[in-house]
N, C-alpha and C positions, 0 to 999 in steps of 0.2 A: 441208087436213090434212097434206099433204107438208111445207109450210113450217113447220107447228107441230112436226112430228117433227124437222126439221133444226134448228129453234131450240132444242128440248129437248136434242138432241145437243150443240149448241154450249155450252149452259149446263153440261152434265155434263162436257164436256171442258175446262172452265175458260175459256181465252181463245180457243179456236177460234172462227172466224167462219163465217157461213153460206157465204161464198164459198170457204172453205177445206175444204168437205166436198163431194166427195171430196178426199182428200189430193193434193197436187201431185206425187206420185211414184208409181212403179210398184214394187212389192216383188217381187223375183225370188229365190227360194231357190236357193242355189248348191251348198252342201255340208252334209252332216250331220256333227255333231261331238259329242264326249262331254265335257260340262262345259267349254266354251271359256271362257277368262278374259281373254285379251288378243290383239290382233293388230297387225301392223306390215307395211306395204307395203315390198317390196324395189324397188330401182331398175328392175328388169325387169318390174314389174307383178304379180309373184306376192306372196303373203302368207305370213307366218309367223304361225301361230296356236298359242297355248298352250292345253293342256287341263289342268285343275286336278290331275288324277290323276298327271301327270308326263310327258306326251307333248307334243312340239312337232311340228306338222304344217306342211309346205310345201304350199300350196294354190294352184292356178292359178285364174284368174278364171272358168274354165268348170267348176270344181269337182273337178279331179283332185287327190288327196291323196297325199303321200309323207311317212312318218314321218322326222323328222330324228334321226339318231343323236347320242349325246353329251349328251342332256338330263340335268340333275342329278337325283340321288336326293332326293325331297322327303318332308317329313312331311305326309302327306295326312290331315288331321284337321279335321273340321268346316269352318271357313272357310279352313283352311290348305291349301297345296299349291303347285303351280306358278302363278306370277303373271304379271307384266308381261314384255314383250319389246320392246326398243328398239334401234335401230341407232345406232352412233356417228355424230356429225355428219359425219365424214370416211369413212364406211363404204365408199364407192366406191374409196378408196385403201387402207384398212387392214382391211376385212372384219370389223371388230369389232362384236360384239353384246353387249348387256347383258340379263341375265335375273334377275328377282326370284323368290324362292320362300321357303318356310318350311322350316327345318331343325330337327331335334330337338336338344335339349340334355340336360343331366343331370337326373335326378329328375323326369321327365315334363314338363320345360319345353320351350319351343320359341320360335322367333323368326324374323322376316323377315331375309333377306340379299339382297345384290345381287352377282351374279357376272359376270365379263367373260370372253369367249372369242372365238375366231376362227371364222367361219362359212365352211365350204367347201361351196359349192353343188354342186360336181361329185359329191359323195357321196350325199346331202347330210349334213353332220355339223357339230356344234359341237365344236371342239377346244380343248385347253389351257384349259378352263374353270377359273376361279379366283375364289373369294369375295374381294371387295375391300371390302365394307362389311357390317356387322351392326347391326341394331337392338339397343339396349341398354336394360335387361337382358332376358335371356330369362325368361319367366314361364310359369306354367301356364295352361291353358285354350286355347280354339281360336277366339277372336273378335278382330276388329279388327286385322288385320295391315296392311291398306292397300297397302303396297309398290308404289305407282305410281312411274314414272320419267319424267322429262322433261328435255330439254337446252335451254338458252337459246342465243341467237345468239353468245355468247362461248365456248360449249363447256363451260359449267359444268353439272353434273348435279344435279338436284333429285330427292329421294326422299321420299315421304310415309310416315310411320310412325304407325299407329293406337295408341291408348293401351291396347289389349288388354283393354278392359272393366275396367280397374283404377282409372279415374277420376284419382287424384292424380298419376300420373306426367306427365300432360299439362302440369302447372304446375312440374315439377321439371327444372331445366336440367342436372342430373346424369344424366338419362336422355334417350334419343332418342325414347321412346314419346310419342305425342301431339304430334309435331313434323313440320315439313318441314325436311329437311337440304339444305344446299347444299355440293356436293363438287366436287373436281377429277375428271377422267375416270378417274383411278386409284383413286377412293374416299377420298382424303385430304381433310381439311377445306379448303375454298376460302379464299383470302386475302380479308380484308375482311368476313368474317362478323360479325354484330353482337355476338356473345359470345366472340369469338376470345381476348380477354385472359384469360378464365376458364380456358382450357385444357380438356383432357379432352374428353368428348363434347359439352360446351357449345360448343366451337369449331366443331362441325358444324351447329349450329342456325341456321336462317334465320327461322323463326316457330314459335310454340308455342301451347298452349291448344286443340289440335285433338282431336277425338274419333276419327273414322274417315274420314280423307280419301281417298276412293276415286277421285278424279279430280283431276289437276293438268295445267294447260295454259297456254300463253302466247298472249295476244291479239295482234292485228296491230300493236300499239304495243310489243310485247315485255314486257308486264306479266304477272306470274304470277297465276293464279286457281286456286282449289281449290273442289271441291264435296265435302261430307262428310255422312255419316249422323249425325244427331243422335240423342238417345235417343227416348223416346216423344213425337214431335212435334218440329218445329223444324229439319228438314234445312236446310243452309246452302250458299249460294254466296258465296264470299269473294274480295275482291281482296287478295292476299297481299303484305304490306309487311314489309320486313326489320326484324326485332327486335320485331315487334308480337305481342301476346297476344290470342288469339281467344276466351279466356274459359272454355273448358270445364275442369273441371266447376263453376266458380264462377257462370257465367251460361249460360243456354241458353233458347231459346224452346220447349223441351220439358222433360219431367220424366223421372226415372229410372223404369225398368220396375218397380222395387220400390214405386212410388207416392210416393217421396220427391220433394218439390217442389224445383225449381231456379229461382232468381230469373231473370226474363227479362232480356234485354239492355237493355231500356229502364230497368231499375232501376239501371243503372250510371251514375249522375249525375256521377261524377267522371271519366268517360272513361278508365277503366283498361283497358278491353277494346275491341277492334275489333268493330264490329257487322257482321252479314252484309248483303250488298247485296240478296239475295233470300233469303227463308226460306219454308218450306212446313209447313202443318199443316191438313189431313192431309198426311202425308209422301209423298214420291215414291220414297224409298229409292234415292238416286243411286248409280250404279255406275261412271260414267266421264264424262269431259269433253273436248271438243275445240272449236276455233274454225275456222270455215269460211272458206276463201280461194279456192275453186274457181270454175269457169265454168259448170258444169252448172245451178246454181241462183244466178244472179248477184244476185238480190234478197236473198240470205242472206249475202253476203260480210260478214265481220266479226262475224257472229252466233256465239254459243256454242250448243253442243248438249250436253245432259245425258241420259244414259240412265237409266231407272228400272226397278227390280226389282218391288216390290210394286205400283207404279203401271202397270207393263207399258207404258211409254211412252217417247217421245223428247220432250224439252222444249226448245223453241227460246227462246233468251234474246237480247234486244237490249241491247247495251251502249252507253251514252251518257255519255262522260266517265268519271267515277268511279261512275256509277250503272248499274243494270241492272234489267230487268223481264222477266218471263215474257211472251212474245208469242204463243206458240202451243204446243199440246200434241197430239202424235200418239199416240193410244192404239193399240198394236200387237197387243194380245191375248196377248202372251207376255212373260215377264220378259226384259228387255234388259240384257245384261252390258257391251257395249262398242260404240263407234262410231268410225269412222275415215273420212277423206276419201281416195278413190281417185285414181289418176293422172289420170283424165279428169274429176274433179270430182264423180263420183257418191259417194253416201254408202254405207258398208258397215257393217252391224251384225252382232253375234253375240248369239244368244239364250242365256240361262242354262240350266244343267241338263244331265242326261244325254242329252236329245234336242234339244239346242240346234242351231241352224242358222246357217250363214253366209248372209246375205241382202244383196243389192244393191238400193239405192234409187236409181232413175234417173228423170229428169224425165218427167212424163206428157205425151204428145203432142209 
């Protein structure tokens, strides 16, 4: 009977195997948070954690919290508020930090921005915070801001911008909505971008045809990947290639919530759009993405990890060349907003919502 129950659990959890129940990590709650959205480890091992309502917390690994002064004023509305937080690649020398958030515009419009400031840990405070990039245009509504930030090995900054539930901007190179932008560290368009000759905001665009890309990360080969929420069905993991069109809303493996049918990726017989490397239906509601390089779980080096909201899960992905496959799913019982690798190779997650927790995942035994 016990083996039958374990087999049933494995089937319910997708690709989990009998040997992987129980999970190979111990979950240790560390701190209580209010709608945590993103986290970033500092060189000294402490974490910066953003809370969507507009607070930045400095958190020790044993759970002591200190509010960081100088957080920006945010437009806290539905999915909007304080977003990502990322250190400059040369942070140890320049103390520069990047923060994304949603700001209000005219006539009840709003949009994502990225600001840059200096982090003074002695106070602690973010000082001289200045907006260096804005998603264009600002529109009404409170959906699909995305605003994830990642730096590559050359120091270029990539920012994801959702299409704000407006569909068509994802295909319009005169808007940054539904795009991934590639920028210098001061927010200006990076040289060599695929649409630089068109000028304007098109010069910022690295890839387009995205819906709500809530995770961007580089693999061990330096390649950019993104994970995005599709409409009703069809969440995607994509290998992001410069200048490529990822299809939304022309193709998707899901359909609009209105019931309107969207042609599947496989109907694109002319190869106009890049197909996802992995897609999900039922959805996982992806919320973040990272690649593991640590020593605590050596068998996972090079694997991608995606956190899920409605799936309440962490999804482990094995990448093989240009292909990827879901290898394992850890059902956590709570909506998971983000995941990061800690200094010792442990995994750290933040749970979504007003009673979200910071949780450390360390090897079992």
